[in-house]
Structure formats: structure tokens, C-alpha cells
C-alpha positions as a Markdown table, in Angstrom:
| # | Residue | x | y | z |
|---|---|---|---|---|
| 1 | Unk | -14.1 | -8.0 | -21.7 |
| 2 | Unk | -11.3 | -6.1 | -23.3 |
| 3 | Unk | -13.8 | -3.8 | -25.0 |
| 4 | Unk | -14.7 | -2.3 | -21.7 |
| 5 | Unk | -11.3 | -1.8 | -20.2 |
| 6 | Unk | -9.3 | 1.1 | -21.2 |
| 7 | Unk | -6.3 | 2.8 | -19.5 |
| 8 | Unk | -5.2 | 6.3 | -20.2 |
| 9 | Unk | -1.5 | 6.4 | -19.4 |
| 10 | Unk | -1.5 | 10.2 | -19.4 |
| 11 | Unk | -4.3 | 10.2 | -16.7 |
| 12 | Unk | -2.1 | 7.8 | -14.6 |
| 13 | Unk | 0.6 | 10.4 | -14.8 |
| 14 | Unk | -1.8 | 13.1 | -13.7 |
| 15 | Unk | -3.0 | 11.0 | -10.8 |
| 16 | Unk | 0.6 | 10.3 | -9.8 |
| 17 | Unk | 1.4 | 14.1 | -9.8 |
| 18 | Unk | -1.7 | 14.6 | -7.7 |
| 19 | Unk | -0.6 | 12.0 | -5.2 |
| 20 | Unk | 2.8 | 13.5 | -5.0 |
| 21 | Unk | 1.2 | 16.9 | -4.4 |
| 22 | Unk | -0.8 | 15.5 | -1.5 |
| 23 | Unk | 2.4 | 14.2 | 0.1 |
| 24 | Unk | 4.0 | 17.7 | -0.3 |
| 25 | Unk | 0.9 | 19.4 | 1.2 |
| 26 | Unk | 0.8 | 17.0 | 4.2 |
| 27 | Unk | 4.5 | 17.6 | 4.9 |
| 28 | Unk | 4.0 | 21.4 | 4.7 |
| 29 | Unk | 1.0 | 21.3 | 7.0 |
| 30 | Unk | 2.9 | 19.1 | 9.5 |
| 31 | Unk | 5.9 | 21.5 | 9.4 |
| 32 | Unk | 3.6 | 24.5 | 9.9 |
| 33 | Unk | 1.8 | 23.0 | 12.8 |
| 34 | Unk | 5.0 | 21.7 | 14.4 |
| 35 | Unk | 6.0 | 25.3 | 15.3 |
| 36 | Unk | 2.7 | 26.0 | 17.1 |
| 37 | Unk | 3.0 | 25.0 | 20.8 |
| 38 | Unk | 0.0 | 24.5 | 22.9 |
| 39 | Unk | 1.3 | 26.8 | 25.6 |
| 40 | Unk | 1.0 | 29.7 | 23.1 |
| 41 | Unk | -2.7 | 29.3 | 22.8 |
| 42 | Unk | -4.4 | 30.0 | 26.1 |
| 43 | Unk | -6.1 | 28.1 | 28.9 |
| 44 | Unk | -4.8 | 24.9 | 30.3 |
| 45 | Unk | -7.7 | 22.9 | 29.0 |
| 46 | Unk | -7.2 | 24.3 | 25.5 |
| 47 | Unk | -3.5 | 23.7 | 25.7 |
| 48 | Unk | -4.1 | 20.0 | 26.6 |
| 49 | Unk | -6.6 | 19.6 | 23.8 |
| 50 | Unk | -4.1 | 21.2 | 21.3 |
| 51 | Unk | -1.3 | 18.9 | 22.6 |
| 52 | Unk | -3.6 | 15.9 | 22.0 |
| 53 | Unk | -4.5 | 17.1 | 18.6 |
| 54 | Unk | -0.9 | 17.6 | 17.6 |
| 55 | Unk | -0.1 | 14.0 | 18.6 |
| 56 | Unk | -3.1 | 12.6 | 16.7 |
| 57 | Unk | -2.4 | 14.9 | 13.7 |
| 58 | Unk | 1.3 | 13.8 | 13.6 |
| 59 | Unk | 0.4 | 10.1 | 13.7 |
| 60 | Unk | -2.5 | 10.4 | 11.3 |
| 61 | Unk | -0.6 | 12.5 | 8.8 |
| 62 | Unk | 2.4 | 10.1 | 8.9 |
| 63 | Unk | 0.1 | 7.1 | 8.3 |
| 64 | Unk | -1.7 | 9.0 | 5.5 |
| 65 | Unk | 1.6 | 9.8 | 3.9 |
| 66 | Unk | 2.7 | 6.2 | 4.0 |
| 67 | Unk | -0.5 | 5.1 | 2.4 |
| 68 | Unk | -0.2 | 7.7 | -0.4 |
| 69 | Unk | 3.4 | 6.7 | -1.0 |
| 70 | Unk | 2.3 | 3.0 | -1.3 |
| 71 | Unk | -0.5 | 4.0 | -3.8 |
| 72 | Unk | 2.0 | 6.2 | -5.6 |
| 73 | Unk | 4.4 | 3.3 | -6.1 |
| 74 | Unk | 1.7 | 1.1 | -7.4 |
| 75 | Unk | 0.5 | 3.7 | -9.9 |
| 76 | Unk | 4.1 | 4.3 | -11.0 |
| 77 | Unk | 4.6 | 0.5 | -11.6 |
| 78 | Unk | 1.2 | 0.2 | -13.4 |
| 79 | Unk | 2.0 | 3.3 | -15.6 |
| 80 | Unk | 5.4 | 1.8 | -16.5 |
| 81 | Unk | 3.8 | -1.5 | -17.4 |
| 82 | Unk | 1.1 | 0.0 | -19.5 |
| 83 | Unk | 3.8 | 2.1 | -21.3 |
| 84 | Unk | 5.9 | -1.0 | -22.0 |
| 85 | Unk | 2.9 | -2.9 | -23.4 |
| 86 | Unk | 1.9 | 0.1 | -25.6 |
| 87 | Unk | 5.5 | 0.3 | -26.8 |
| 88 | Unk | 5.7 | -3.4 | -27.6 |
| 89 | Unk | 2.3 | -3.3 | -29.4 |
| 90 | Unk | 3.4 | -0.3 | -31.5 |
| 91 | Unk | 6.6 | -2.1 | -32.5 |
| 92 | Unk | 4.8 | -5.3 | -33.3 |
| 93 | Unk | 2.3 | -3.4 | -35.5 |
| 94 | Unk | 5.1 | -1.5 | -37.2 |
| 95 | Unk | 6.9 | -4.8 | -37.9 |
| 96 | Unk | 3.7 | -6.4 | -39.2 |
| 97 | Unk | 3.0 | -3.4 | -41.4 |
| 98 | Unk | 6.6 | -3.4 | -42.7 |
| 99 | Unk | 6.6 | -7.1 | -43.5 |
| 100 | Unk | 3.1 | -6.9 | -45.2 |
| 101 | Unk | 4.3 | -4.0 | -47.3 |
| 102 | Unk | 7.5 | -5.7 | -48.2 |
| 103 | Unk | 5.5 | -8.9 | -49.1 |
| 104 | Unk | 3.2 | -6.9 | -51.5 |
| 105 | Unk | 6.2 | -5.1 | -53.1 |
| 106 | Unk | 7.8 | -8.4 | -54.0 |
| 107 | Unk | 4.6 | -9.8 | -55.5 |
| 108 | Unk | 4.3 | -7.1 | -58.2 |
């Protein structure tokens, strides 16, 4: 099973930056739309439709932001865990190599 599972920690970092960019983009879009008022657009029917859209957009974008932040926290945690495992493995292999080399040096 381990032969088929590989994790690229750098890719997790890239994914994390992408998620953070999504949050920034959503916040910027919400800020831009917050200044547009329905009464600036035109007919009463269009104004009402725009007001409805603004409410749905605000709710939807806030929920999307929360989900992205939750995913982002999970990715950060997983990335940290993978880095810790890689670091521990590297140290273990270095220790093993050092003790093997020292053992050979004493036998000669």
C-alpha cells in the first residue's frame, strides 16, 4: 500500500497558497460589490433582483470563505505533520548511517 501513496509537501504548500488566494479574491469581490447599491442600477424590478443577489452573494461567499479556511487549516496541519515525519526519518537515517560507518571504522 505504501508504494502507491506519495505526498509532495511542496505541492501542499502550493495548494495552501492557492486556497489563501481564493479567500483574498472572495473578500475583494465582496468589498467591490458592497459599494454597488441596487438603486443605482435602474428599474424597480432590476433593483429588487440586485438586492436579492447581493444578499445571496454575501451569504454564499461568507460560507465559501469559511469552508476554504477550514480546508486551509487541514492542509496546514497535514503539511506540518508530513514535514515532521520527513525530518524524523532523515534524522533516523543519518543516525543509522553514522552508527554503521562508526561500526565499520572500528572493525578495521
